[in-house]
Biopython code that builds the backbone (N, CA, C, O; Angstrom):
import numpy as np
from Bio.PDB.StructureBuilder import StructureBuilder

atoms = [
    (1, "MET", "N", (76.486, 10.534, 88.397)),
    (1, "MET", "CA", (76.990, 11.572, 89.277)),
    (1, "MET", "C", (77.910, 12.536, 88.510)),
    (1, "MET", "O", (77.838, 13.752, 88.684)),
    (2, "ARG", "N", (78.768, 11.970, 87.666)),
    (2, "ARG", "CA", (79.680, 12.802, 86.877)),
    (2, "ARG", "C", (78.897, 13.735, 85.946)),
    (2, "ARG", "O", (79.273, 14.891, 85.754)),
    (3, "ARG", "N", (77.812, 13.222, 85.377)),
    (3, "ARG", "CA", (76.988, 14.025, 84.463)),
    (3, "ARG", "C", (76.352, 15.197, 85.215)),
    (3, "ARG", "O", (76.317, 16.312, 84.694)),
    (4, "LEU", "N", (75.852, 14.964, 86.422)),
    (4, "LEU", "CA", (75.252, 16.025, 87.232)),
    (4, "LEU", "C", (76.291, 17.091, 87.560)),
    (4, "LEU", "O", (75.984, 18.282, 87.525)),
    (5, "TRP", "N", (77.508, 16.681, 87.876)),
    (5, "TRP", "CA", (78.586, 17.616, 88.165)),
    (5, "TRP", "C", (78.889, 18.474, 86.944)),
    (5, "TRP", "O", (79.086, 19.684, 87.062)),
    (6, "LEU", "N", (78.926, 17.837, 85.758)),
    (6, "LEU", "CA", (79.207, 18.560, 84.527)),
    (6, "LEU", "C", (78.112, 19.578, 84.225)),
    (6, "LEU", "O", (78.410, 20.697, 83.809)),
    (7, "VAL", "N", (76.850, 19.204, 84.429)),
    (7, "VAL", "CA", (75.739, 20.132, 84.216)),
    (7, "VAL", "C", (75.882, 21.327, 85.147)),
    (7, "VAL", "O", (75.654, 22.460, 84.724)),
    (8, "GLY", "N", (76.251, 21.107, 86.394)),
    (8, "GLY", "CA", (76.438, 22.188, 87.354)),
    (8, "GLY", "C", (77.534, 23.138, 86.931)),
    (8, "GLY", "O", (77.380, 24.354, 87.045)),
    (9, "VAL", "N", (78.637, 22.603, 86.444)),
    (9, "VAL", "CA", (79.750, 23.439, 85.993)),
    (9, "VAL", "C", (79.331, 24.267, 84.779)),
    (9, "VAL", "O", (79.641, 25.456, 84.709)),
    (10, "VAL", "N", (78.631, 23.651, 83.824)),
    (10, "VAL", "CA", (78.182, 24.376, 82.635)),
    (10, "VAL", "C", (77.245, 25.508, 83.026)),
    (10, "VAL", "O", (77.358, 26.614, 82.498)),
    (11, "MET", "N", (76.310, 25.244, 83.955)),
    (11, "MET", "CA", (75.392, 26.286, 84.395)),
    (11, "MET", "C", (76.136, 27.415, 85.086)),
    (11, "MET", "O", (75.817, 28.585, 84.877)),
    (12, "LEU", "N", (77.115, 27.083, 85.901)),
    (12, "LEU", "CA", (77.886, 28.096, 86.619)),
    (12, "LEU", "C", (78.657, 28.982, 85.646)),
    (12, "LEU", "O", (78.717, 30.198, 85.830)),
    (13, "VAL", "N", (79.243, 28.390, 84.621)),
    (13, "VAL", "CA", (80.001, 29.151, 83.634)),
    (13, "VAL", "C", (79.068, 29.976, 82.754)),
    (13, "VAL", "O", (79.422, 31.093, 82.374)),
    (14, "ALA", "N", (77.900, 29.464, 82.424)),
    (14, "ALA", "CA", (76.982, 30.160, 81.519)),
    (14, "ALA", "C", (76.212, 31.272, 82.203)),
    (14, "ALA", "O", (75.736, 32.179, 81.521)),
    (15, "THR", "N", (76.068, 31.244, 83.513)),
    (15, "THR", "CA", (75.250, 32.218, 84.221)),
    (15, "THR", "C", (75.699, 33.661, 83.988)),
    (15, "THR", "O", (74.839, 34.498, 83.715)),
    (16, "PRO", "N", (76.989, 34.010, 84.076)),
    (16, "PRO", "CA", (77.363, 35.404, 83.830)),
    (16, "PRO", "C", (76.985, 35.884, 82.432)),
    (16, "PRO", "O", (76.667, 37.059, 82.251)),
    (17, "ALA", "N", (77.013, 35.001, 81.450)),
    (17, "ALA", "CA", (76.651, 35.412, 80.099)),
    (17, "ALA", "C", (75.180, 35.794, 80.028)),
    (17, "ALA", "O", (74.810, 36.674, 79.250)),
    (18, "CYS", "N", (74.343, 35.154, 80.820)),
    (18, "CYS", "CA", (72.918, 35.476, 80.810)),
    (18, "CYS", "C", (72.679, 36.895, 81.300)),
    (18, "CYS", "O", (71.699, 37.519, 80.895)),
    (19, "GLY", "N", (73.536, 37.421, 82.153)),
    (19, "GLY", "CA", (73.354, 38.748, 82.714)),
    (19, "GLY", "C", (73.695, 39.867, 81.761)),
    (19, "GLY", "O", (73.454, 41.033, 82.075)),
    (20, "SER", "N", (74.247, 39.549, 80.612)),
    (20, "SER", "CA", (74.642, 40.606, 79.691)),
    (20, "SER", "C", (73.710, 40.695, 78.492)),
    (20, "SER", "O", (74.158, 40.990, 77.384)),
    (21, "ASP", "N", (72.444, 40.450, 78.691)),
    (21, "ASP", "CA", (71.457, 40.478, 77.626)),
    (21, "ASP", "C", (71.071, 41.919, 77.332)),
    (21, "ASP", "O", (70.157, 42.461, 77.953)),
    (22, "ASP", "N", (71.761, 42.533, 76.393)),
    (22, "ASP", "CA", (71.507, 43.930, 76.030)),
    (22, "ASP", "C", (70.054, 44.128, 75.624)),
    (22, "ASP", "O", (69.537, 43.384, 74.791)),
    (23, "GLY", "N", (69.395, 45.117, 76.199)),
    (23, "GLY", "CA", (68.040, 45.439, 75.810)),
    (23, "GLY", "C", (66.968, 44.685, 76.579)),
    (23, "GLY", "O", (65.786, 44.990, 76.418)),
    (24, "ARG", "N", (67.327, 43.725, 77.401)),
    (24, "ARG", "CA", (66.343, 42.967, 78.170)),
    (24, "ARG", "C", (65.660, 43.902, 79.145)),
    (24, "ARG", "O", (66.322, 44.527, 79.974)),
    (25, "ASP", "N", (64.345, 44.007, 79.057)),
    (25, "ASP", "CA", (63.547, 44.867, 79.925)),
    (25, "ASP", "C", (64.054, 46.311, 79.927)),
    (25, "ASP", "O", (63.885, 47.026, 80.915)),
    (26, "GLY", "N", (64.664, 46.734, 78.842)),
    (26, "GLY", "CA", (65.150, 48.091, 78.759)),
    (26, "GLY", "C", (66.482, 48.298, 79.457)),
    (26, "GLY", "O", (66.998, 49.415, 79.496)),
    (27, "ALA", "N", (67.048, 47.215, 80.017)),
    (27, "ALA", "CA", (68.309, 47.344, 80.741)),
    (27, "ALA", "C", (69.446, 47.591, 79.763)),
    (27, "ALA", "O", (69.426, 47.103, 78.633)),
    (28, "LEU", "N", (70.406, 48.328, 80.195)),
    (28, "LEU", "CA", (71.580, 48.622, 79.389)),
    (28, "LEU", "C", (72.787, 48.036, 80.100)),
    (28, "LEU", "O", (73.127, 48.450, 81.208)),
    (29, "VAL", "N", (73.427, 47.081, 79.466)),
    (29, "VAL", "CA", (74.627, 46.502, 80.044)),
    (29, "VAL", "C", (75.802, 47.330, 79.548)),
    (29, "VAL", "O", (76.002, 47.480, 78.343)),
    (30, "VAL", "N", (76.572, 47.864, 80.477)),
    (30, "VAL", "CA", (77.657, 48.769, 80.121)),
    (30, "VAL", "C", (78.989, 48.111, 80.442)),
    (30, "VAL", "O", (79.347, 47.945, 81.608)),
    (31, "GLU", "N", (79.712, 47.740, 79.406)),
    (31, "GLU", "CA", (81.031, 47.151, 79.599)),
    (31, "GLU", "C", (82.038, 48.240, 79.980)),
    (31, "GLU", "O", (82.898, 48.028, 80.834)),
    (32, "ASP", "N", (81.923, 49.400, 79.343)),
    (32, "ASP", "CA", (82.819, 50.525, 79.593)),
    (32, "ASP", "C", (81.969, 51.749, 79.928)),
    (32, "ASP", "O", (81.491, 52.431, 79.022)),
    (33, "PRO", "N", (81.771, 52.041, 81.234)),
    (33, "PRO", "CA", (80.898, 53.153, 81.617)),
    (33, "PRO", "C", (81.337, 54.506, 81.059)),
    (33, "PRO", "O", (80.513, 55.415, 80.958)),
    (34, "THR", "N", (82.593, 54.664, 80.698)),
    (34, "THR", "CA", (83.054, 55.936, 80.148)),
    (34, "THR", "C", (82.582, 56.118, 78.710)),
    (34, "THR", "O", (82.660, 57.221, 78.167)),
    (35, "ALA", "N", (82.090, 55.039, 78.084)),
    (35, "ALA", "CA", (81.657, 55.110, 76.693)),
    (35, "ALA", "C", (80.194, 55.530, 76.566)),
    (35, "ALA", "O", (79.697, 55.716, 75.456)),
    (36, "VAL", "N", (79.509, 55.679, 77.687)),
    (36, "VAL", "CA", (78.087, 56.021, 77.670)),
    (36, "VAL", "C", (77.884, 57.385, 78.308)),
    (36, "VAL", "O", (78.448, 57.684, 79.360)),
    (37, "GLU", "N", (77.075, 58.204, 77.660)),
    (37, "GLU", "CA", (76.716, 59.494, 78.240)),
    (37, "GLU", "C", (75.426, 59.305, 79.019)),
    (37, "GLU", "O", (74.437, 58.813, 78.475)),
    (38, "PHE", "N", (75.430, 59.689, 80.281)),
    (38, "PHE", "CA", (74.263, 59.531, 81.130)),
    (38, "PHE", "C", (73.447, 60.815, 81.125)),
    (38, "PHE", "O", (73.982, 61.903, 81.338)),
    (39, "ASP", "N", (72.145, 60.678, 80.881)),
    (39, "ASP", "CA", (71.259, 61.833, 80.914)),
    (39, "ASP", "C", (70.915, 62.210, 82.352)),
    (39, "ASP", "O", (70.662, 63.376, 82.657)),
    (40, "TYR", "N", (70.909, 61.203, 83.234)),
    (40, "TYR", "CA", (70.592, 61.403, 84.646)),
    (40, "TYR", "C", (71.559, 60.541, 85.449)),
    (40, "TYR", "O", (71.747, 59.361, 85.149)),
    (41, "GLU", "N", (72.165, 61.131, 86.459)),
    (41, "GLU", "CA", (73.097, 60.367, 87.291)),
    (41, "GLU", "C", (72.900, 60.778, 88.749)),
    (41, "GLU", "O", (72.891, 61.962, 89.086)),
    (42, "TYR", "N", (72.745, 59.774, 89.594)),
    (42, "TYR", "CA", (72.526, 59.998, 91.018)),
    (42, "TYR", "C", (73.470, 59.104, 91.808)),
    (42, "TYR", "O", (73.771, 57.980, 91.404)),
    (43, "VAL", "N", (73.934, 59.628, 92.949)),
    (43, "VAL", "CA", (74.803, 58.864, 93.834)),
    (43, "VAL", "C", (74.138, 58.794, 95.201)),
    (43, "VAL", "O", (73.739, 59.812, 95.766)),
    (44, "ILE", "N", (74.026, 57.582, 95.720)),
    (44, "ILE", "CA", (73.510, 57.362, 97.067)),
    (44, "ILE", "C", (74.742, 57.205, 97.966)),
    (44, "ILE", "O", (75.412, 56.174, 97.912)),
    (45, "PRO", "N", (75.048, 58.215, 98.792)),
    (45, "PRO", "CA", (76.276, 58.167, 99.589)),
    (45, "PRO", "C", (76.202, 57.152, 100.732)),
    (45, "PRO", "O", (75.126, 56.785, 101.202)),
    (46, "LEU", "N", (77.363, 56.724, 101.148)),
    (46, "LEU", "CA", (77.478, 55.855, 102.318)),
    (46, "LEU", "C", (76.828, 56.540, 103.514)),
    (46, "LEU", "O", (77.061, 57.724, 103.757)),
    (47, "GLY", "N", (76.020, 55.804, 104.254)),
    (47, "GLY", "CA", (75.359, 56.342, 105.434)),
    (47, "GLY", "C", (73.949, 56.836, 105.187)),
    (47, "GLY", "O", (73.286, 57.287, 106.121)),
    (48, "THR", "N", (73.472, 56.763, 103.948)),
    (48, "THR", "CA", (72.125, 57.246, 103.630)),
    (48, "THR", "C", (71.059, 56.496, 104.419)),
    (48, "THR", "O", (70.167, 57.118, 104.996)),
    (49, "GLY", "N", (71.139, 55.187, 104.450)),
    (49, "GLY", "CA", (70.163, 54.387, 105.192)),
    (49, "GLY", "C", (70.152, 54.723, 106.665)),
    (49, "GLY", "O", (69.087, 54.807, 107.278)),
    (50, "ALA", "N", (71.329, 54.915, 107.241)),
    (50, "ALA", "CA", (71.432, 55.265, 108.664)),
    (50, "ALA", "C", (70.816, 56.643, 108.927)),
    (50, "ALA", "O", (70.195, 56.852, 109.969)),
    (51, "LYS", "N", (70.981, 57.573, 108.003)),
    (51, "LYS", "CA", (70.374, 58.899, 108.167)),
    (51, "LYS", "C", (68.851, 58.804, 108.175)),
    (51, "LYS", "O", (68.190, 59.455, 108.984)),
    (52, "PHE", "N", (68.291, 57.988, 107.269)),
    (52, "PHE", "CA", (66.840, 57.775, 107.275)),
    (52, "PHE", "C", (66.389, 57.149, 108.582)),
    (52, "PHE", "O", (65.373, 57.549, 109.149)),
    (53, "ASP", "N", (67.151, 56.157, 109.067)),
    (53, "ASP", "CA", (66.817, 55.502, 110.338)),
    (53, "ASP", "C", (66.799, 56.505, 111.488)),
    (53, "ASP", "O", (66.001, 56.380, 112.417)),
    (54, "ALA", "N", (67.680, 57.499, 111.420)),
    (54, "ALA", "CA", (67.782, 58.511, 112.469)),
    (54, "ALA", "C", (66.737, 59.617, 112.316)),
    (54, "ALA", "O", (66.687, 60.540, 113.129)),
    (55, "GLY", "N", (65.905, 59.526, 111.279)),
    (55, "GLY", "CA", (64.849, 60.515, 111.083)),
    (55, "GLY", "C", (65.269, 61.727, 110.279)),
    (55, "GLY", "O", (64.505, 62.685, 110.165)),
    (56, "GLU", "N", (66.470, 61.707, 109.717)),
    (56, "GLU", "CA", (66.925, 62.828, 108.904)),
    (56, "GLU", "C", (66.225, 62.808, 107.544)),
    (56, "GLU", "O", (65.914, 61.742, 107.013)),
    (57, "VAL", "N", (65.984, 63.981, 106.995)),
    (57, "VAL", "CA", (65.399, 64.084, 105.664)),
    (57, "VAL", "C", (66.543, 64.084, 104.658)),
    (57, "VAL", "O", (67.400, 64.968, 104.664)),
    (58, "VAL", "N", (66.536, 63.087, 103.806)),
    (58, "VAL", "CA", (67.558, 62.965, 102.772)),
    (58, "VAL", "C", (66.832, 62.849, 101.436)),
    (58, "VAL", "O", (65.989, 61.970, 101.255)),
    (59, "GLU", "N", (67.158, 63.731, 100.511)),
    (59, "GLU", "CA", (66.526, 63.703, 99.199)),
    (59, "GLU", "C", (67.614, 63.608, 98.142)),
    (59, "GLU", "O", (68.341, 64.567, 97.886)),
    (60, "ILE", "N", (67.709, 62.445, 97.540)),
    (60, "ILE", "CA", (68.747, 62.195, 96.550)),
    (60, "ILE", "C", (68.187, 62.279, 95.140)),
    (60, "ILE", "O", (68.816, 62.846, 94.247)),
    (61, "LEU", "N", (67.010, 61.716, 94.944)),
    (61, "LEU", "CA", (66.313, 61.761, 93.661)),
    (61, "LEU", "C", (65.018, 62.519, 93.844)),
    (61, "LEU", "O", (64.518, 62.630, 94.964)),
    (62, "PRO", "N", (64.466, 63.043, 92.761)),
    (62, "PRO", "CA", (63.141, 63.659, 92.884)),
    (62, "PRO", "C", (62.098, 62.574, 93.128)),
    (62, "PRO", "O", (62.318, 61.414, 92.779)),
    (63, "GLY", "N", (60.981, 62.937, 93.717)),
    (63, "GLY", "CA", (59.895, 61.982, 93.941)),
    (63, "GLY", "C", (59.189, 61.605, 92.650)),
    (63, "GLY", "O", (58.633, 60.513, 92.534)),
    (64, "GLU", "N", (59.213, 62.510, 91.684)),
    (64, "GLU", "CA", (58.624, 62.265, 90.371)),
    (64, "GLU", "C", (59.638, 62.659, 89.312)),
    (64, "GLU", "O", (60.333, 63.667, 89.441)),
    (65, "MET", "N", (59.711, 61.858, 88.273)),
    (65, "MET", "CA", (60.707, 62.106, 87.235)),
    (65, "MET", "C", (60.105, 61.762, 85.872)),
    (65, "MET", "O", (59.438, 60.738, 85.724)),
    (66, "THR", "N", (60.343, 62.615, 84.884)),
    (66, "THR", "CA", (59.904, 62.352, 83.518)),
    (66, "THR", "C", (61.140, 62.273, 82.632)),
    (66, "THR", "O", (61.974, 63.178, 82.626)),
    (67, "VAL", "N", (61.244, 61.186, 81.891)),
    (67, "VAL", "CA", (62.373, 60.961, 80.986)),
    (67, "VAL", "C", (61.814, 60.604, 79.612)),
    (67, "VAL", "O", (60.606, 60.437, 79.445)),
    (68, "ARG", "N", (62.704, 60.492, 78.639)),
    (68, "ARG", "CA", (62.288, 60.141, 77.279)),
    (68, "ARG", "C", (62.887, 58.777, 76.916)),
    (68, "ARG", "O", (63.948, 58.392, 77.407)),
    (69, "VAL", "N", (62.173, 58.061, 76.042)),
    (69, "VAL", "CA", (62.673, 56.791, 75.525)),
    (69, "VAL", "C", (64.058, 57.029, 74.925)),
    (69, "VAL", "O", (64.259, 57.993, 74.186)),
    (70, "GLY", "N", (64.994, 56.167, 75.237)),
    (70, "GLY", "CA", (66.364, 56.269, 74.730)),
    (70, "GLY", "C", (67.326, 56.929, 75.695)),
    (70, "GLY", "O", (68.539, 56.759, 75.568)),
    (71, "GLU", "N", (66.808, 57.686, 76.665)),
    (71, "GLU", "CA", (67.695, 58.321, 77.637)),
    (71, "GLU", "C", (68.231, 57.266, 78.611)),
    (71, "GLU", "O", (67.666, 56.184, 78.764)),
    (72, "VAL", "N", (69.338, 57.622, 79.261)),
    (72, "VAL", "CA", (70.022, 56.684, 80.147)),
    (72, "VAL", "C", (70.171, 57.297, 81.534)),
    (72, "VAL", "O", (70.552, 58.458, 81.681)),
    (73, "MET", "N", (69.859, 56.486, 82.552)),
    (73, "MET", "CA", (70.018, 56.913, 83.943)),
    (73, "MET", "C", (70.994, 55.964, 84.633)),
    (73, "MET", "O", (70.993, 54.757, 84.394)),
    (74, "ARG", "N", (71.815, 56.537, 85.484)),
    (74, "ARG", "CA", (72.730, 55.727, 86.291)),
    (74, "ARG", "C", (72.549, 56.097, 87.748)),
    (74, "ARG", "O", (72.506, 57.275, 88.102)),
    (75, "ILE", "N", (72.443, 55.071, 88.598)),
    (75, "ILE", "CA", (72.356, 55.260, 90.039)),
    (75, "ILE", "C", (73.487, 54.468, 90.666)),
    (75, "ILE", "O", (73.553, 53.247, 90.531)),
    (76, "VAL", "N", (74.382, 55.173, 91.355)),
    (76, "VAL", "CA", (75.517, 54.550, 92.031)),
    (76, "VAL", "C", (75.180, 54.478, 93.511)),
    (76, "VAL", "O", (74.980, 55.507, 94.156)),
    (77, "ASN", "N", (75.116, 53.277, 94.048)),
    (77, "ASN", "CA", (74.801, 53.095, 95.463)),
    (77, "ASN", "C", (76.086, 52.851, 96.247)),
    (77, "ASN", "O", (76.635, 51.749, 96.226)),
    (78, "GLN", "N", (76.559, 53.877, 96.934)),
    (78, "GLN", "CA", (77.756, 53.764, 97.755)),
    (78, "GLN", "C", (77.410, 53.386, 99.192)),
    (78, "GLN", "O", (78.302, 53.222, 100.025)),
    (79, "ASP", "N", (76.122, 53.249, 99.483)),
    (79, "ASP", "CA", (75.660, 52.918, 100.828)),
    (79, "ASP", "C", (75.950, 51.450, 101.137)),
    (79, "ASP", "O", (76.218, 50.647, 100.243)),
    (80, "ASP", "N", (75.888, 51.124, 102.427)),
    (80, "ASP", "CA", (76.135, 49.749, 102.847)),
    (80, "ASP", "C", (74.843, 48.942, 102.931)),
    (80, "ASP", "O", (74.823, 47.851, 103.502)),
    (81, "ARG", "N", (73.765, 49.481, 102.360)),
    (81, "ARG", "CA", (72.511, 48.732, 102.288)),
    (81, "ARG", "C", (71.854, 48.941, 100.936)),
    (81, "ARG", "O", (72.139, 49.900, 100.220)),
    (82, "GLN", "N", (70.974, 48.020, 100.612)),
    (82, "GLN", "CA", (70.250, 48.076, 99.336)),
    (82, "GLN", "C", (69.182, 49.151, 99.369)),
    (82, "GLN", "O", (68.713, 49.547, 100.436)),
    (83, "HIS", "N", (68.801, 49.622, 98.183)),
    (83, "HIS", "CA", (67.760, 50.640, 98.097)),
    (83, "HIS", "C", (66.812, 50.320, 96.950)),
    (83, "HIS", "O", (67.203, 49.753, 95.929)),
    (84, "LEU", "N", (65.558, 50.699, 97.148)),
    (84, "LEU", "CA", (64.531, 50.608, 96.119)),
    (84, "LEU", "C", (64.272, 52.012, 95.595)),
    (84, "LEU", "O", (64.115, 52.962, 96.362)),
    (85, "ILE", "N", (64.232, 52.123, 94.283)),
    (85, "ILE", "CA", (63.914, 53.394, 93.644)),
    (85, "ILE", "C", (62.847, 53.079, 92.600)),
    (85, "ILE", "O", (63.157, 52.770, 91.450)),
    (86, "GLY", "N", (61.589, 53.164, 93.021)),
    (86, "GLY", "CA", (60.488, 52.801, 92.128)),
    (86, "GLY", "C", (60.622, 51.365, 91.673)),
    (86, "GLY", "O", (60.657, 50.458, 92.505)),
    (87, "PRO", "N", (60.699, 51.134, 90.362)),
    (87, "PRO", "CA", (60.798, 49.762, 89.867)),
    (87, "PRO", "C", (62.213, 49.186, 89.942)),
    (87, "PRO", "O", (62.433, 48.041, 89.547)),
    (88, "PHE", "N", (63.168, 49.962, 90.442)),
    (88, "PHE", "CA", (64.561, 49.544, 90.429)),
    (88, "PHE", "C", (65.059, 49.124, 91.808)),
    (88, "PHE", "O", (64.690, 49.714, 92.824)),
    (89, "PHE", "N", (65.888, 48.111, 91.826)),
    (89, "PHE", "CA", (66.580, 47.649, 93.029)),
    (89, "PHE", "C", (68.065, 47.881, 92.795)),
    (89, "PHE", "O", (68.612, 47.460, 91.775)),
    (90, "VAL", "N", (68.722, 48.554, 93.745)),
    (90, "VAL", "CA", (70.158, 48.779, 93.633)),
    (90, "VAL", "C", (70.796, 48.248, 94.908)),
    (90, "VAL", "O", (70.619, 48.824, 95.982)),
    (91, "GLY", "N", (71.527, 47.166, 94.796)),
    (91, "GLY", "CA", (72.169, 46.547, 95.946)),
    (91, "GLY", "C", (73.274, 47.422, 96.519)),
    (91, "GLY", "O", (73.767, 48.338, 95.860)),
    (92, "ALA", "N", (73.651, 47.128, 97.746)),
    (92, "ALA", "CA", (74.742, 47.856, 98.403)),
    (92, "ALA", "C", (76.013, 47.755, 97.563)),
    (92, "ALA", "O", (76.428, 46.666, 97.166)),
    (93, "GLY", "N", (76.615, 48.898, 97.305)),
    (93, "GLY", "CA", (77.857, 48.926, 96.538)),
    (93, "GLY", "C", (77.686, 48.657, 95.048)),
    (93, "GLY", "O", (78.676, 48.473, 94.341)),
    (94, "GLU", "N", (76.454, 48.632, 94.562)),
    (94, "GLU", "CA", (76.210, 48.341, 93.152)),
    (94, "GLU", "C", (75.842, 49.603, 92.371)),
    (94, "GLU", "O", (75.517, 50.643, 92.944)),
    (95, "THR", "N", (75.904, 49.475, 91.061)),
    (95, "THR", "CA", (75.514, 50.561, 90.161)),
    (95, "THR", "C", (74.461, 50.046, 89.207)),
    (95, "THR", "O", (74.615, 48.977, 88.616)),
    (96, "LEU", "N", (73.397, 50.802, 89.058)),
    (96, "LEU", "CA", (72.340, 50.486, 88.100)),
    (96, "LEU", "C", (72.468, 51.439, 86.928)),
    (96, "LEU", "O", (72.549, 52.653, 87.115)),
    (97, "THR", "N", (72.486, 50.897, 85.725)),
    (97, "THR", "CA", (72.465, 51.713, 84.518)),
    (97, "THR", "C", (71.257, 51.271, 83.716)),
    (97, "THR", "O", (71.120, 50.091, 83.394)),
    (98, "GLN", "N", (70.375, 52.215, 83.388)),
    (98, "GLN", "CA", (69.113, 51.893, 82.736)),
    (98, "GLN", "C", (68.888, 52.790, 81.525)),
    (98, "GLN", "O", (68.863, 54.015, 81.644)),
    (99, "ARG", "N", (68.724, 52.165, 80.352)),
    (99, "ARG", "CA", (68.294, 52.900, 79.160)),
    (99, "ARG", "C", (66.789, 52.651, 79.047)),
    (99, "ARG", "O", (66.346, 51.502, 79.072)),
    (100, "PHE", "N", (66.013, 53.710, 78.925)),
    (100, "PHE", "CA", (64.563, 53.580, 78.882)),
    (100, "PHE", "C", (64.133, 53.187, 77.470)),
    (100, "PHE", "O", (64.370, 53.921, 76.510)),
    (101, "ALA", "N", (63.503, 52.027, 77.356)),
    (101, "ALA", "CA", (63.206, 51.436, 76.055)),
    (101, "ALA", "C", (61.771, 51.649, 75.592)),
    (101, "ALA", "O", (61.500, 51.616, 74.392)),
    (102, "SER", "N", (60.851, 51.868, 76.522)),
    (102, "SER", "CA", (59.464, 52.033, 76.106)),
    (102, "SER", "C", (58.742, 52.999, 77.036)),
    (102, "SER", "O", (59.114, 53.178, 78.196)),
    (103, "ALA", "N", (57.704, 53.612, 76.490)),
    (103, "ALA", "CA", (56.930, 54.599, 77.249)),
    (103, "ALA", "C", (56.077, 53.911, 78.304)),
    (103, "ALA", "O", (55.700, 52.749, 78.158)),
    (104, "GLY", "N", (55.778, 54.650, 79.374)),
    (104, "GLY", "CA", (54.903, 54.135, 80.424)),
    (104, "GLY", "C", (55.115, 54.897, 81.711)),
    (104, "GLY", "O", (55.971, 55.777, 81.802)),
    (105, "GLU", "N", (54.321, 54.544, 82.701)),
    (105, "GLU", "CA", (54.472, 55.139, 84.028)),
    (105, "GLU", "C", (54.734, 54.025, 85.017)),
    (105, "GLU", "O", (54.043, 53.006, 85.024)),
    (106, "PHE", "N", (55.741, 54.228, 85.854)),
    (106, "PHE", "CA", (56.169, 53.219, 86.804)),
    (106, "PHE", "C", (56.226, 53.853, 88.194)),
    (106, "PHE", "O", (56.884, 54.873, 88.397)),
    (107, "THR", "N", (55.537, 53.244, 89.129)),
    (107, "THR", "CA", (55.471, 53.765, 90.491)),
    (107, "THR", "C", (55.930, 52.682, 91.454)),
    (107, "THR", "O", (55.634, 51.502, 91.268)),
    (108, "GLY", "N", (56.645, 53.093, 92.471)),
    (108, "GLY", "CA", (57.072, 52.126, 93.467)),
    (108, "GLY", "C", (57.652, 52.811, 94.684)),
    (108, "GLY", "O", (57.728, 54.037, 94.752)),
    (109, "LEU", "N", (58.057, 52.002, 95.638)),
    (109, "LEU", "CA", (58.673, 52.508, 96.860)),
    (109, "LEU", "C", (60.013, 53.145, 96.545)),
    (109, "LEU", "O", (60.697, 52.764, 95.595)),
    (110, "CYS", "N", (60.373, 54.124, 97.366)),
    (110, "CYS", "CA", (61.681, 54.760, 97.213)),
    (110, "CYS", "C", (62.287, 54.951, 98.594)),
    (110, "CYS", "O", (61.728, 55.643, 99.445)),
    (111, "THR", "N", (63.435, 54.328, 98.801)),
    (111, "THR", "CA", (64.093, 54.425, 100.101)),
    (111, "THR", "C", (65.101, 55.568, 100.172)),
    (111, "THR", "O", (65.835, 55.690, 101.153)),
    (112, "VAL", "N", (65.139, 56.416, 99.125)),
    (112, "VAL", "CA", (66.037, 57.575, 99.150)),
    (112, "VAL", "C", (65.280, 58.873, 98.874)),
    (112, "VAL", "O", (65.865, 59.847, 98.401)),
    (113, "HIS", "N", (63.985, 58.884, 99.168)),
    (113, "HIS", "CA", (63.192, 60.101, 99.040)),
    (113, "HIS", "C", (62.265, 60.201, 100.244)),
    (113, "HIS", "O", (61.687, 59.194, 100.654)),
    (114, "PRO", "N", (62.110, 61.382, 100.815)),
    (114, "PRO", "CA", (61.287, 61.544, 102.025)),
    (114, "PRO", "C", (59.848, 61.056, 101.874)),
    (114, "PRO", "O", (59.241, 60.629, 102.857)),
    (115, "SER", "N", (59.292, 61.112, 100.666)),
    (115, "SER", "CA", (57.906, 60.669, 100.462)),
    (115, "SER", "C", (57.779, 59.148, 100.511)),
    (115, "SER", "O", (56.695, 58.615, 100.748)),
    (116, "GLY", "N", (58.891, 58.458, 100.286)),
    (116, "GLY", "CA", (58.867, 57.003, 100.267)),
    (116, "GLY", "C", (58.349, 56.421, 98.953)),
    (116, "GLY", "O", (58.151, 55.211, 98.841)),
    (117, "GLU", "N", (58.129, 57.290, 97.951)),
    (117, "GLU", "CA", (57.589, 56.841, 96.670)),
    (117, "GLU", "C", (58.350, 57.490, 95.529)),
    (117, "GLU", "O", (58.862, 58.603, 95.653)),
    (118, "PHE", "N", (58.413, 56.773, 94.419)),
    (118, "PHE", "CA", (59.070, 57.280, 93.220)),
    (118, "PHE", "C", (58.152, 57.004, 92.042)),
    (118, "PHE", "O", (57.733, 55.865, 91.832)),
    (119, "VAL", "N", (57.834, 58.044, 91.269)),
    (119, "VAL", "CA", (56.993, 57.914, 90.082)),
    (119, "VAL", "C", (57.853, 58.278, 88.875)),
    (119, "VAL", "O", (58.363, 59.393, 88.771)),
    (120, "LEU", "N", (58.001, 57.332, 87.980)),
    (120, "LEU", "CA", (58.798, 57.531, 86.779)),
    (120, "LEU", "C", (57.869, 57.502, 85.574)),
    (120, "LEU", "O", (57.141, 56.530, 85.369)),
    (121, "THR", "N", (57.892, 58.563, 84.779)),
    (121, "THR", "CA", (57.127, 58.615, 83.537)),
    (121, "THR", "C", (58.114, 58.620, 82.387)),
    (121, "THR", "O", (58.993, 59.479, 82.312)),
    (122, "VAL", "N", (57.965, 57.649, 81.484)),
    (122, "VAL", "CA", (58.814, 57.569, 80.299)),
    (122, "VAL", "C", (57.950, 57.945, 79.104)),
    (122, "VAL", "O", (56.944, 57.295, 78.818)),
    (123, "GLU", "N", (58.360, 59.012, 78.406)),
    (123, "GLU", "CA", (57.619, 59.502, 77.248)),
    (123, "GLU", "C", (58.360, 59.180, 75.965)),
    (123, "GLU", "O", (59.579, 59.011, 75.957)),
    (124, "GLU", "N", (57.593, 59.097, 74.872)),
    (124, "GLU", "CA", (58.186, 58.846, 73.531)),
    (124, "GLU", "C", (59.056, 60.009, 73.125)),
    (124, "GLU", "O", (59.640, 59.995, 72.042)),
]
sb = StructureBuilder()
sb.init_structure("model")
sb.init_model(0)
sb.init_chain("A")
sb.init_seg("    ")
for serial, (resi, resn, name, xyz) in enumerate(atoms, 1):
    if name == "N":
        sb.init_residue(resn, " ", resi, " ")
    sb.init_atom(name, np.array(xyz, "f"), 0.0, 1.0, " ", f" {name:<3s}", serial, name[0])
structure = sb.get_structure()
C-alpha cells in the first residue's frame, strides 16, 4: 500500500513537468510571455459564447488563415466557456501559444467564427 501511495505522489509531482515539452507537436511553452513576439494574437472576450447562443454574428478570427513555419500565434480566451479553433482547443480562461513547426493544412470546427470552420495553412 505504501508503495502504491509513493507511485501516486511521484506521478502527481512529475505531471507538470510533462506539460513543458518544448516543441512537442509544434507547441511552444512560454515561461515568460513578454519574451516572445507574437505574429498573430487574438482575444476571445467574455460573453462570446453567449452572443453566439443569442444568434449574434461574432467574428474574432478569420475563417481561413495562412501562416509560415516558425511564426507564433497566441489566442487568449477570456470567455467563460471553452472554444475550438480548428485543430486547437482553448479552455475557458486559458491562453494557447502555438509556434508552427511544420507545413500542412489543418481544418476543424471553429466556435468563434460565423462559418463554424477554421482552415489553417502552414507554409514553409
